[in-house]
mmJSON file of the N, C-alpha and C atoms, coordinates in Angstrom:
{"data_MODEL":{"atom_site":{
"group_PDB":["ATOM","ATOM","ATOM","ATOM","ATOM","ATOM","ATOM","ATOM","ATOM","ATOM","ATOM","ATOM","ATOM","ATOM","ATOM","ATOM","ATOM","ATOM","ATOM","ATOM","ATOM","ATOM","ATOM","ATOM","ATOM","ATOM","ATOM","ATOM","ATOM","ATOM","ATOM","ATOM","ATOM","ATOM","ATOM","ATOM","ATOM","ATOM","ATOM","ATOM","ATOM","ATOM","ATOM","ATOM","ATOM","ATOM","ATOM","ATOM","ATOM","ATOM","ATOM","ATOM","ATOM","ATOM","ATOM","ATOM","ATOM","ATOM","ATOM","ATOM","ATOM","ATOM","ATOM","ATOM","ATOM","ATOM","ATOM","ATOM","ATOM","ATOM","ATOM","ATOM","ATOM","ATOM","ATOM","ATOM","ATOM","ATOM","ATOM","ATOM","ATOM","ATOM","ATOM","ATOM","ATOM","ATOM","ATOM","ATOM","ATOM","ATOM","ATOM","ATOM","ATOM","ATOM","ATOM","ATOM","ATOM","ATOM","ATOM","ATOM","ATOM","ATOM","ATOM","ATOM","ATOM","ATOM","ATOM","ATOM","ATOM","ATOM","ATOM","ATOM","ATOM","ATOM","ATOM","ATOM","ATOM","ATOM","ATOM","ATOM","ATOM","ATOM","ATOM","ATOM","ATOM","ATOM","ATOM","ATOM","ATOM","ATOM","ATOM","ATOM","ATOM","ATOM","ATOM","ATOM","ATOM","ATOM","ATOM","ATOM","ATOM","ATOM","ATOM","ATOM","ATOM","ATOM","ATOM","ATOM","ATOM","ATOM","ATOM","ATOM","ATOM","ATOM","ATOM","ATOM","ATOM","ATOM","ATOM","ATOM","ATOM","ATOM","ATOM","ATOM","ATOM","ATOM","ATOM","ATOM","ATOM","ATOM","ATOM","ATOM","ATOM","ATOM","ATOM","ATOM","ATOM","ATOM","ATOM","ATOM","ATOM","ATOM","ATOM","ATOM","ATOM","ATOM","ATOM","ATOM","ATOM","ATOM","ATOM","ATOM","ATOM","ATOM","ATOM","ATOM","ATOM","ATOM","ATOM","ATOM","ATOM","ATOM","ATOM","ATOM","ATOM","ATOM","ATOM","ATOM","ATOM","ATOM","ATOM","ATOM","ATOM","ATOM","ATOM","ATOM"],
"id":[1,2,3,4,5,6,7,8,9,10,11,12,13,14,15,16,17,18,19,20,21,22,23,24,25,26,27,28,29,30,31,32,33,34,35,36,37,38,39,40,41,42,43,44,45,46,47,48,49,50,51,52,53,54,55,56,57,58,59,60,61,62,63,64,65,66,67,68,69,70,71,72,73,74,75,76,77,78,79,80,81,82,83,84,85,86,87,88,89,90,91,92,93,94,95,96,97,98,99,100,101,102,103,104,105,106,107,108,109,110,111,112,113,114,115,116,117,118,119,120,121,122,123,124,125,126,127,128,129,130,131,132,133,134,135,136,137,138,139,140,141,142,143,144,145,146,147,148,149,150,151,152,153,154,155,156,157,158,159,160,161,162,163,164,165,166,167,168,169,170,171,172,173,174,175,176,177,178,179,180,181,182,183,184,185,186,187,188,189,190,191,192,193,194,195,196,197,198,199,200,201,202,203,204,205,206,207,208,209,210,211,212,213,214,215,216],
"type_symbol":["N","C","C","N","C","C","N","C","C","N","C","C","N","C","C","N","C","C","N","C","C","N","C","C","N","C","C","N","C","C","N","C","C","N","C","C","N","C","C","N","C","C","N","C","C","N","C","C","N","C","C","N","C","C","N","C","C","N","C","C","N","C","C","N","C","C","N","C","C","N","C","C","N","C","C","N","C","C","N","C","C","N","C","C","N","C","C","N","C","C","N","C","C","N","C","C","N","C","C","N","C","C","N","C","C","N","C","C","N","C","C","N","C","C","N","C","C","N","C","C","N","C","C","N","C","C","N","C","C","N","C","C","N","C","C","N","C","C","N","C","C","N","C","C","N","C","C","N","C","C","N","C","C","N","C","C","N","C","C","N","C","C","N","C","C","N","C","C","N","C","C","N","C","C","N","C","C","N","C","C","N","C","C","N","C","C","N","C","C","N","C","C","N","C","C","N","C","C","N","C","C","N","C","C","N","C","C","N","C","C","N","C","C","N","C","C"],
"label_atom_id":["N","CA","C","N","CA","C","N","CA","C","N","CA","C","N","CA","C","N","CA","C","N","CA","C","N","CA","C","N","CA","C","N","CA","C","N","CA","C","N","CA","C","N","CA","C","N","CA","C","N","CA","C","N","CA","C","N","CA","C","N","CA","C","N","CA","C","N","CA","C","N","CA","C","N","CA","C","N","CA","C","N","CA","C","N","CA","C","N","CA","C","N","CA","C","N","CA","C","N","CA","C","N","CA","C","N","CA","C","N","CA","C","N","CA","C","N","CA","C","N","CA","C","N","CA","C","N","CA","C","N","CA","C","N","CA","C","N","CA","C","N","CA","C","N","CA","C","N","CA","C","N","CA","C","N","CA","C","N","CA","C","N","CA","C","N","CA","C","N","CA","C","N","CA","C","N","CA","C","N","CA","C","N","CA","C","N","CA","C","N","CA","C","N","CA","C","N","CA","C","N","CA","C","N","CA","C","N","CA","C","N","CA","C","N","CA","C","N","CA","C","N","CA","C","N","CA","C","N","CA","C","N","CA","C","N","CA","C","N","CA","C","N","CA","C","N","CA","C","N","CA","C"],
"label_alt_id":[null,null,null,null,null,null,null,null,null,null,null,null,null,null,null,null,null,null,null,null,null,null,null,null,null,null,null,null,null,null,null,null,null,null,null,null,null,null,null,null,null,null,null,null,null,null,null,null,null,null,null,null,null,null,null,null,null,null,null,null,null,null,null,null,null,null,null,null,null,null,null,null,null,null,null,null,null,null,null,null,null,null,null,null,null,null,null,null,null,null,null,null,null,null,null,null,null,null,null,null,null,null,null,null,null,null,null,null,null,null,null,null,null,null,null,null,null,null,null,null,null,null,null,null,null,null,null,null,null,null,null,null,null,null,null,null,null,null,null,null,null,null,null,null,null,null,null,null,null,null,null,null,null,null,null,null,null,null,null,null,null,null,null,null,null,null,null,null,null,null,null,null,null,null,null,null,null,null,null,null,null,null,null,null,null,null,null,null,null,null,null,null,null,null,null,null,null,null,null,null,null,null,null,null,null,null,null,null,null,null,null,null,null,null,null,null],
"label_comp_id":["UNK","UNK","UNK","UNK","UNK","UNK","UNK","UNK","UNK","UNK","UNK","UNK","UNK","UNK","UNK","UNK","UNK","UNK","UNK","UNK","UNK","UNK","UNK","UNK","UNK","UNK","UNK","UNK","UNK","UNK","UNK","UNK","UNK","UNK","UNK","UNK","UNK","UNK","UNK","UNK","UNK","UNK","UNK","UNK","UNK","UNK","UNK","UNK","UNK","UNK","UNK","UNK","UNK","UNK","UNK","UNK","UNK","UNK","UNK","UNK","UNK","UNK","UNK","UNK","UNK","UNK","UNK","UNK","UNK","UNK","UNK","UNK","UNK","UNK","UNK","UNK","UNK","UNK","UNK","UNK","UNK","UNK","UNK","UNK","UNK","UNK","UNK","UNK","UNK","UNK","UNK","UNK","UNK","UNK","UNK","UNK","UNK","UNK","UNK","UNK","UNK","UNK","UNK","UNK","UNK","UNK","UNK","UNK","UNK","UNK","UNK","UNK","UNK","UNK","UNK","UNK","UNK","UNK","UNK","UNK","UNK","UNK","UNK","UNK","UNK","UNK","UNK","UNK","UNK","UNK","UNK","UNK","UNK","UNK","UNK","UNK","UNK","UNK","UNK","UNK","UNK","UNK","UNK","UNK","UNK","UNK","UNK","UNK","UNK","UNK","UNK","UNK","UNK","UNK","UNK","UNK","UNK","UNK","UNK","UNK","UNK","UNK","UNK","UNK","UNK","UNK","UNK","UNK","UNK","UNK","UNK","UNK","UNK","UNK","UNK","UNK","UNK","UNK","UNK","UNK","UNK","UNK","UNK","UNK","UNK","UNK","UNK","UNK","UNK","UNK","UNK","UNK","UNK","UNK","UNK","UNK","UNK","UNK","UNK","UNK","UNK","UNK","UNK","UNK","UNK","UNK","UNK","UNK","UNK","UNK","UNK","UNK","UNK","UNK","UNK","UNK"],
"label_asym_id":["A","A","A","A","A","A","A","A","A","A","A","A","A","A","A","A","A","A","A","A","A","A","A","A","A","A","A","A","A","A","A","A","A","A","A","A","A","A","A","A","A","A","A","A","A","A","A","A","A","A","A","A","A","A","A","A","A","A","A","A","A","A","A","A","A","A","A","A","A","A","A","A","A","A","A","A","A","A","A","A","A","A","A","A","A","A","A","A","A","A","A","A","A","A","A","A","A","A","A","A","A","A","A","A","A","A","A","A","A","A","A","A","A","A","A","A","A","A","A","A","A","A","A","A","A","A","A","A","A","A","A","A","A","A","A","A","A","A","A","A","A","A","A","A","A","A","A","A","A","A","A","A","A","A","A","A","A","A","A","A","A","A","A","A","A","A","A","A","A","A","A","A","A","A","A","A","A","A","A","A","A","A","A","A","A","A","A","A","A","A","A","A","A","A","A","A","A","A","A","A","A","A","A","A","A","A","A","A","A","A","A","A","A","A","A","A"],
"label_entity_id":["1","1","1","1","1","1","1","1","1","1","1","1","1","1","1","1","1","1","1","1","1","1","1","1","1","1","1","1","1","1","1","1","1","1","1","1","1","1","1","1","1","1","1","1","1","1","1","1","1","1","1","1","1","1","1","1","1","1","1","1","1","1","1","1","1","1","1","1","1","1","1","1","1","1","1","1","1","1","1","1","1","1","1","1","1","1","1","1","1","1","1","1","1","1","1","1","1","1","1","1","1","1","1","1","1","1","1","1","1","1","1","1","1","1","1","1","1","1","1","1","1","1","1","1","1","1","1","1","1","1","1","1","1","1","1","1","1","1","1","1","1","1","1","1","1","1","1","1","1","1","1","1","1","1","1","1","1","1","1","1","1","1","1","1","1","1","1","1","1","1","1","1","1","1","1","1","1","1","1","1","1","1","1","1","1","1","1","1","1","1","1","1","1","1","1","1","1","1","1","1","1","1","1","1","1","1","1","1","1","1","1","1","1","1","1","1"],
"label_seq_id":[1,1,1,2,2,2,3,3,3,4,4,4,5,5,5,6,6,6,7,7,7,8,8,8,9,9,9,10,10,10,11,11,11,12,12,12,13,13,13,14,14,14,15,15,15,16,16,16,17,17,17,18,18,18,19,19,19,20,20,20,21,21,21,22,22,22,23,23,23,24,24,24,25,25,25,26,26,26,27,27,27,28,28,28,29,29,29,30,30,30,31,31,31,32,32,32,33,33,33,34,34,34,35,35,35,36,36,36,37,37,37,38,38,38,39,39,39,40,40,40,41,41,41,42,42,42,43,43,43,44,44,44,45,45,45,46,46,46,47,47,47,48,48,48,49,49,49,50,50,50,51,51,51,52,52,52,53,53,53,54,54,54,55,55,55,56,56,56,57,57,57,58,58,58,59,59,59,60,60,60,61,61,61,62,62,62,63,63,63,64,64,64,65,65,65,66,66,66,67,67,67,68,68,68,69,69,69,70,70,70,71,71,71,72,72,72],
"pdbx_PDB_ins_code":[null,null,null,null,null,null,null,null,null,null,null,null,null,null,null,null,null,null,null,null,null,null,null,null,null,null,null,null,null,null,null,null,null,null,null,null,null,null,null,null,null,null,null,null,null,null,null,null,null,null,null,null,null,null,null,null,null,null,null,null,null,null,null,null,null,null,null,null,null,null,null,null,null,null,null,null,null,null,null,null,null,null,null,null,null,null,null,null,null,null,null,null,null,null,null,null,null,null,null,null,null,null,null,null,null,null,null,null,null,null,null,null,null,null,null,null,null,null,null,null,null,null,null,null,null,null,null,null,null,null,null,null,null,null,null,null,null,null,null,null,null,null,null,null,null,null,null,null,null,null,null,null,null,null,null,null,null,null,null,null,null,null,null,null,null,null,null,null,null,null,null,null,null,null,null,null,null,null,null,null,null,null,null,null,null,null,null,null,null,null,null,null,null,null,null,null,null,null,null,null,null,null,null,null,null,null,null,null,null,null,null,null,null,null,null,null],
"Cartn_x":[0.819,0.0,0.867,1.928,2.807,3.399,3.86,4.413,3.357,2.149,1.051,0.752,0.672,0.409,1.538,2.771,3.92,3.892,3.64,3.594,2.494,1.358,0.226,0.403,1.437,1.711,0.524,-0.074,-1.169,-0.565,-0.214,0.506,-0.358,-1.647,-2.523,-3.91,-4.671,-6.038,-6.908,-7.74,-8.663,-10.068,-10.793,-12.166,-13.099,-14.11,-15.06,-16.445,-17.122,-18.521,-19.317,-19.795,-20.368,-21.631,-22.401,-23.677,-23.604,-22.45,-22.332,-22.697,-23.049,-23.444,-22.283,-21.058,-19.891,-19.041,-19.15,-18.316,-18.872,-17.981,-18.387,-17.841,-17.289,-16.677,-17.67,-18.937,-19.908,-20.064,-20.094,-20.222,-18.897,-17.815,-16.517,-15.998,-16.261,-15.693,-16.74,-17.993,-19.034,-19.346,-19.135,-19.39,-20.886,-21.25,-22.647,-22.968,-21.963,-22.157,-20.846,-20.942,-19.768,-19.635,-18.464,-17.193,-17.113,-16.197,-16.023,-14.527,-14.146,-12.739,-12.505,-11.361,-10.875,-9.555,-9.418,-8.144,-7.607,-6.305,-5.636,-4.606,-4.434,-3.382,-2.047,-0.983,0.343,0.507,-0.461,-0.418,-1.306,-1.973,-2.807,-4.248,-4.659,-6.03,-6.9,-8.079,-9.014,-9.525,-9.308,-9.725,-10.837,-11.099,-12.235,-12.68,-13.999,-14.588,-15.867,-15.943,-17.136,-16.911,-17.817,-17.748,-16.697,-15.791,-14.709,-15.158,-16.357,-16.829,-17.089,-17.211,-17.497,-16.243,-15.05,-13.792,-12.879,-11.867,-10.78,-9.718,-9.844,-9.027,-7.533,-7.164,-5.753,-5.188,-5.927,-5.495,-5.434,-6.425,-6.439,-5.214,-4.846,-3.671,-2.414,-2.28,-1.12,-1.067,-2.208,-2.291,-1.856,-2.373,-2.05,-0.58,-0.011,1.394,2.319,1.867,2.649,2.519,1.626,1.414,0.38,-0.303,-1.35,-2.675,-3.603,-4.94,-5.891,-6.872,-7.91,-8.902,-9.468,-10.532,-11.753,-12.882,-14.109,-14.796],
"Cartn_y":[-1.187,0.0,1.256,1.243,2.41,2.727,1.706,1.924,2.48,1.963,2.434,3.905,4.277,5.673,6.572,6.121,6.906,7.063,5.97,6.019,6.938,6.963,7.807,9.259,9.515,10.837,11.374,10.462,10.838,11.344,12.616,13.181,14.046,14.109,14.934,14.3,14.682,14.201,14.924,14.174,14.778,14.705,15.766,15.833,15.84,15.003,14.893,15.302,16.043,16.365,15.389,14.354,13.225,13.597,14.5,14.804,15.986,16.234,17.337,16.944,15.69,15.232,14.721,15.031,14.603,13.586,13.553,12.677,11.248,10.281,8.879,8.083,8.781,8.097,7.21,7.626,6.799,5.434,5.39,4.11,3.35,4.051,3.405,2.835,3.509,3.104,2.657,2.602,2.146,3.118,4.395,5.413,5.486,5.318,5.386,6.678,7.356,8.596,9.355,10.574,11.424,11.916,11.9,11.459,9.942,9.478,8.051,7.744,6.691,6.34,4.906,4.694,3.35,3.178,2.112,1.795,0.514,0.541,-0.617,-1.139,-2.456,-3.011,-2.92,-3.415,-3.294,-4.146,-5.006,-5.816,-5.24,-4.115,-3.462,-3.941,-4.701,-5.189,-4.174,-3.878,-2.982,-3.698,-3.084,-3.702,-2.922,-1.716,-0.941,0.013,0.14,1.087,1.608,2.925,3.48,4.852,5.25,6.558,6.528,7.519,7.493,7.641,8.146,8.313,6.969,5.919,4.608,3.896,4.492,3.879,4.926,4.476,5.346,5.238,6.081,5.976,6.093,7.015,7.184,5.903,5.301,4.046,2.931,2.892,1.88,2.002,3.226,3.437,2.962,3.306,2.845,1.317,0.69,-0.774,-1.372,-0.814,-1.335,-1.135,0.012,0.274,-0.697,-1.23,-2.234,-3.609,-3.726,-5.011,-5.87,-5.298,-6.027,-5.93,-6.789,-6.815,-5.948,-5.356,-4.607,-5.563,-5.152,-5.921,-5.02,-5.65,-4.875,-4.447],
"Cartn_z":[0.0,0.0,0.0,0.807,0.881,-0.49,-1.21,-2.55,-3.495,-3.413,-4.265,-4.003,-2.734,-2.365,-2.868,-2.719,-3.183,-4.706,-5.418,-6.88,-7.39,-6.713,-7.114,-6.672,-5.857,-5.313,-4.499,-3.727,-2.84,-1.542,-1.501,-0.366,0.529,0.255,1.084,1.138,2.128,2.262,1.232,0.556,-0.397,0.176,0.019,0.495,-0.71,-0.655,-1.75,-1.275,-2.092,-1.85,-2.691,-2.06,-2.766,-3.54,-3.056,-3.695,-4.671,-5.267,-6.212,-7.631,-7.853,-9.169,-10.005,-9.619,-10.386,-9.639,-8.329,-7.511,-7.549,-7.712,-7.75,-6.562,-5.563,-4.418,-3.684,-3.628,-2.91,-3.564,-4.881,-5.58,-5.62,-5.84,-5.973,-4.667,-3.545,-2.27,-1.25,-1.629,-0.718,0.4,0.16,1.175,1.459,2.717,3.128,3.858,4.367,5.095,5.16,5.592,5.674,7.103,7.72,7.151,7.052,6.23,5.968,5.995,6.69,6.869,6.414,5.769,5.466,6.198,6.948,7.6,6.973,6.669,6.093,7.071,7.098,7.94,7.204,7.802,7.203,5.949,5.668,4.451,3.354,3.636,2.627,2.594,3.597,3.677,4.406,3.857,4.528,5.78,6.936,8.202,8.888,8.425,8.927,7.838,7.722,6.789,7.433,7.616,8.216,8.814,9.675,10.322,11.422,11.456,12.436,13.883,14.122,15.499,16.177,15.383,15.966,16.46,16.237,16.642,17.261,17.979,18.416,17.321,16.293,15.095,15.413,16.292,16.629,17.24,18.145,18.764,17.715,16.832,15.775,14.87,14.505,13.648,14.362,15.634,16.404,16.443,16.659,16.695,15.364,14.274,12.947,12.601,12.977,12.683,13.407,14.55,15.281,14.641,13.657,13.019,13.701,14.711,15.428,14.688,15.056,14.46,15.282,14.607,15.319,15.94,17.054,17.69,17.81,18.006,18.2,16.951],
"occupancy":[1.0,1.0,1.0,1.0,1.0,1.0,1.0,1.0,1.0,1.0,1.0,1.0,1.0,1.0,1.0,1.0,1.0,1.0,1.0,1.0,1.0,1.0,1.0,1.0,1.0,1.0,1.0,1.0,1.0,1.0,1.0,1.0,1.0,1.0,1.0,1.0,1.0,1.0,1.0,1.0,1.0,1.0,1.0,1.0,1.0,1.0,1.0,1.0,1.0,1.0,1.0,1.0,1.0,1.0,1.0,1.0,1.0,1.0,1.0,1.0,1.0,1.0,1.0,1.0,1.0,1.0,1.0,1.0,1.0,1.0,1.0,1.0,1.0,1.0,1.0,1.0,1.0,1.0,1.0,1.0,1.0,1.0,1.0,1.0,1.0,1.0,1.0,1.0,1.0,1.0,1.0,1.0,1.0,1.0,1.0,1.0,1.0,1.0,1.0,1.0,1.0,1.0,1.0,1.0,1.0,1.0,1.0,1.0,1.0,1.0,1.0,1.0,1.0,1.0,1.0,1.0,1.0,1.0,1.0,1.0,1.0,1.0,1.0,1.0,1.0,1.0,1.0,1.0,1.0,1.0,1.0,1.0,1.0,1.0,1.0,1.0,1.0,1.0,1.0,1.0,1.0,1.0,1.0,1.0,1.0,1.0,1.0,1.0,1.0,1.0,1.0,1.0,1.0,1.0,1.0,1.0,1.0,1.0,1.0,1.0,1.0,1.0,1.0,1.0,1.0,1.0,1.0,1.0,1.0,1.0,1.0,1.0,1.0,1.0,1.0,1.0,1.0,1.0,1.0,1.0,1.0,1.0,1.0,1.0,1.0,1.0,1.0,1.0,1.0,1.0,1.0,1.0,1.0,1.0,1.0,1.0,1.0,1.0,1.0,1.0,1.0,1.0,1.0,1.0,1.0,1.0,1.0,1.0,1.0,1.0,1.0,1.0,1.0,1.0,1.0,1.0],
"B_iso_or_equiv":[0.0,0.0,0.0,0.0,0.0,0.0,0.0,0.0,0.0,0.0,0.0,0.0,0.0,0.0,0.0,0.0,0.0,0.0,0.0,0.0,0.0,0.0,0.0,0.0,0.0,0.0,0.0,0.0,0.0,0.0,0.0,0.0,0.0,0.0,0.0,0.0,0.0,0.0,0.0,0.0,0.0,0.0,0.0,0.0,0.0,0.0,0.0,0.0,0.0,0.0,0.0,0.0,0.0,0.0,0.0,0.0,0.0,0.0,0.0,0.0,0.0,0.0,0.0,0.0,0.0,0.0,0.0,0.0,0.0,0.0,0.0,0.0,0.0,0.0,0.0,0.0,0.0,0.0,0.0,0.0,0.0,0.0,0.0,0.0,0.0,0.0,0.0,0.0,0.0,0.0,0.0,0.0,0.0,0.0,0.0,0.0,0.0,0.0,0.0,0.0,0.0,0.0,0.0,0.0,0.0,0.0,0.0,0.0,0.0,0.0,0.0,0.0,0.0,0.0,0.0,0.0,0.0,0.0,0.0,0.0,0.0,0.0,0.0,0.0,0.0,0.0,0.0,0.0,0.0,0.0,0.0,0.0,0.0,0.0,0.0,0.0,0.0,0.0,0.0,0.0,0.0,0.0,0.0,0.0,0.0,0.0,0.0,0.0,0.0,0.0,0.0,0.0,0.0,0.0,0.0,0.0,0.0,0.0,0.0,0.0,0.0,0.0,0.0,0.0,0.0,0.0,0.0,0.0,0.0,0.0,0.0,0.0,0.0,0.0,0.0,0.0,0.0,0.0,0.0,0.0,0.0,0.0,0.0,0.0,0.0,0.0,0.0,0.0,0.0,0.0,0.0,0.0,0.0,0.0,0.0,0.0,0.0,0.0,0.0,0.0,0.0,0.0,0.0,0.0,0.0,0.0,0.0,0.0,0.0,0.0,0.0,0.0,0.0,0.0,0.0,0.0],
"pdbx_formal_charge":[null,null,null,null,null,null,null,null,null,null,null,null,null,null,null,null,null,null,null,null,null,null,null,null,null,null,null,null,null,null,null,null,null,null,null,null,null,null,null,null,null,null,null,null,null,null,null,null,null,null,null,null,null,null,null,null,null,null,null,null,null,null,null,null,null,null,null,null,null,null,null,null,null,null,null,null,null,null,null,null,null,null,null,null,null,null,null,null,null,null,null,null,null,null,null,null,null,null,null,null,null,null,null,null,null,null,null,null,null,null,null,null,null,null,null,null,null,null,null,null,null,null,null,null,null,null,null,null,null,null,null,null,null,null,null,null,null,null,null,null,null,null,null,null,null,null,null,null,null,null,null,null,null,null,null,null,null,null,null,null,null,null,null,null,null,null,null,null,null,null,null,null,null,null,null,null,null,null,null,null,null,null,null,null,null,null,null,null,null,null,null,null,null,null,null,null,null,null,null,null,null,null,null,null,null,null,null,null,null,null,null,null,null,null,null,null],
"auth_seq_id":[1,1,1,2,2,2,3,3,3,4,4,4,5,5,5,6,6,6,7,7,7,8,8,8,9,9,9,10,10,10,11,11,11,12,12,12,13,13,13,14,14,14,15,15,15,16,16,16,17,17,17,18,18,18,19,19,19,20,20,20,21,21,21,22,22,22,23,23,23,24,24,24,25,25,25,26,26,26,27,27,27,28,28,28,29,29,29,30,30,30,31,31,31,32,32,32,33,33,33,34,34,34,35,35,35,36,36,36,37,37,37,38,38,38,39,39,39,40,40,40,41,41,41,42,42,42,43,43,43,44,44,44,45,45,45,46,46,46,47,47,47,48,48,48,49,49,49,50,50,50,51,51,51,52,52,52,53,53,53,54,54,54,55,55,55,56,56,56,57,57,57,58,58,58,59,59,59,60,60,60,61,61,61,62,62,62,63,63,63,64,64,64,65,65,65,66,66,66,67,67,67,68,68,68,69,69,69,70,70,70,71,71,71,72,72,72],
"auth_comp_id":["UNK","UNK","UNK","UNK","UNK","UNK","UNK","UNK","UNK","UNK","UNK","UNK","UNK","UNK","UNK","UNK","UNK","UNK","UNK","UNK","UNK","UNK","UNK","UNK","UNK","UNK","UNK","UNK","UNK","UNK","UNK","UNK","UNK","UNK","UNK","UNK","UNK","UNK","UNK","UNK","UNK","UNK","UNK","UNK","UNK","UNK","UNK","UNK","UNK","UNK","UNK","UNK","UNK","UNK","UNK","UNK","UNK","UNK","UNK","UNK","UNK","UNK","UNK","UNK","UNK","UNK","UNK","UNK","UNK","UNK","UNK","UNK","UNK","UNK","UNK","UNK","UNK","UNK","UNK","UNK","UNK","UNK","UNK","UNK","UNK","UNK","UNK","UNK","UNK","UNK","UNK","UNK","UNK","UNK","UNK","UNK","UNK","UNK","UNK","UNK","UNK","UNK","UNK","UNK","UNK","UNK","UNK","UNK","UNK","UNK","UNK","UNK","UNK","UNK","UNK","UNK","UNK","UNK","UNK","UNK","UNK","UNK","UNK","UNK","UNK","UNK","UNK","UNK","UNK","UNK","UNK","UNK","UNK","UNK","UNK","UNK","UNK","UNK","UNK","UNK","UNK","UNK","UNK","UNK","UNK","UNK","UNK","UNK","UNK","UNK","UNK","UNK","UNK","UNK","UNK","UNK","UNK","UNK","UNK","UNK","UNK","UNK","UNK","UNK","UNK","UNK","UNK","UNK","UNK","UNK","UNK","UNK","UNK","UNK","UNK","UNK","UNK","UNK","UNK","UNK","UNK","UNK","UNK","UNK","UNK","UNK","UNK","UNK","UNK","UNK","UNK","UNK","UNK","UNK","UNK","UNK","UNK","UNK","UNK","UNK","UNK","UNK","UNK","UNK","UNK","UNK","UNK","UNK","UNK","UNK","UNK","UNK","UNK","UNK","UNK","UNK"],
"auth_asym_id":["A","A","A","A","A","A","A","A","A","A","A","A","A","A","A","A","A","A","A","A","A","A","A","A","A","A","A","A","A","A","A","A","A","A","A","A","A","A","A","A","A","A","A","A","A","A","A","A","A","A","A","A","A","A","A","A","A","A","A","A","A","A","A","A","A","A","A","A","A","A","A","A","A","A","A","A","A","A","A","A","A","A","A","A","A","A","A","A","A","A","A","A","A","A","A","A","A","A","A","A","A","A","A","A","A","A","A","A","A","A","A","A","A","A","A","A","A","A","A","A","A","A","A","A","A","A","A","A","A","A","A","A","A","A","A","A","A","A","A","A","A","A","A","A","A","A","A","A","A","A","A","A","A","A","A","A","A","A","A","A","A","A","A","A","A","A","A","A","A","A","A","A","A","A","A","A","A","A","A","A","A","A","A","A","A","A","A","A","A","A","A","A","A","A","A","A","A","A","A","A","A","A","A","A","A","A","A","A","A","A","A","A","A","A","A","A"],
"auth_atom_id":["N","CA","C","N","CA","C","N","CA","C","N","CA","C","N","CA","C","N","CA","C","N","CA","C","N","CA","C","N","CA","C","N","CA","C","N","CA","C","N","CA","C","N","CA","C","N","CA","C","N","CA","C","N","CA","C","N","CA","C","N","CA","C","N","CA","C","N","CA","C","N","CA","C","N","CA","C","N","CA","C","N","CA","C","N","CA","C","N","CA","C","N","CA","C","N","CA","C","N","CA","C","N","CA","C","N","CA","C","N","CA","C","N","CA","C","N","CA","C","N","CA","C","N","CA","C","N","CA","C","N","CA","C","N","CA","C","N","CA","C","N","CA","C","N","CA","C","N","CA","C","N","CA","C","N","CA","C","N","CA","C","N","CA","C","N","CA","C","N","CA","C","N","CA","C","N","CA","C","N","CA","C","N","CA","C","N","CA","C","N","CA","C","N","CA","C","N","CA","C","N","CA","C","N","CA","C","N","CA","C","N","CA","C","N","CA","C","N","CA","C","N","CA","C","N","CA","C","N","CA","C","N","CA","C","N","CA","C","N","CA","C","N","CA","C","N","CA","C","N","CA","C"],
"pdbx_PDB_model_num":[1,1,1,1,1,1,1,1,1,1,1,1,1,1,1,1,1,1,1,1,1,1,1,1,1,1,1,1,1,1,1,1,1,1,1,1,1,1,1,1,1,1,1,1,1,1,1,1,1,1,1,1,1,1,1,1,1,1,1,1,1,1,1,1,1,1,1,1,1,1,1,1,1,1,1,1,1,1,1,1,1,1,1,1,1,1,1,1,1,1,1,1,1,1,1,1,1,1,1,1,1,1,1,1,1,1,1,1,1,1,1,1,1,1,1,1,1,1,1,1,1,1,1,1,1,1,1,1,1,1,1,1,1,1,1,1,1,1,1,1,1,1,1,1,1,1,1,1,1,1,1,1,1,1,1,1,1,1,1,1,1,1,1,1,1,1,1,1,1,1,1,1,1,1,1,1,1,1,1,1,1,1,1,1,1,1,1,1,1,1,1,1,1,1,1,1,1,1,1,1,1,1,1,1,1,1,1,1,1,1,1,1,1,1,1,1]
}}}
């Protein structure tokens, strides 16, 4: 995942207005509400997708960076 992000030059957070008639992020990424977060583990597998208020995102990122699995 890190190599992919580097190759794509994705160096900043992008914000999408899904209901502007031109954005396709809701269909492409399964966005059901805003804000929407995807967390990937160190192997590039999506391990969480949803509203960030339902998780302690900072703790989850620390857990994933250690190579541990998310629980809950």
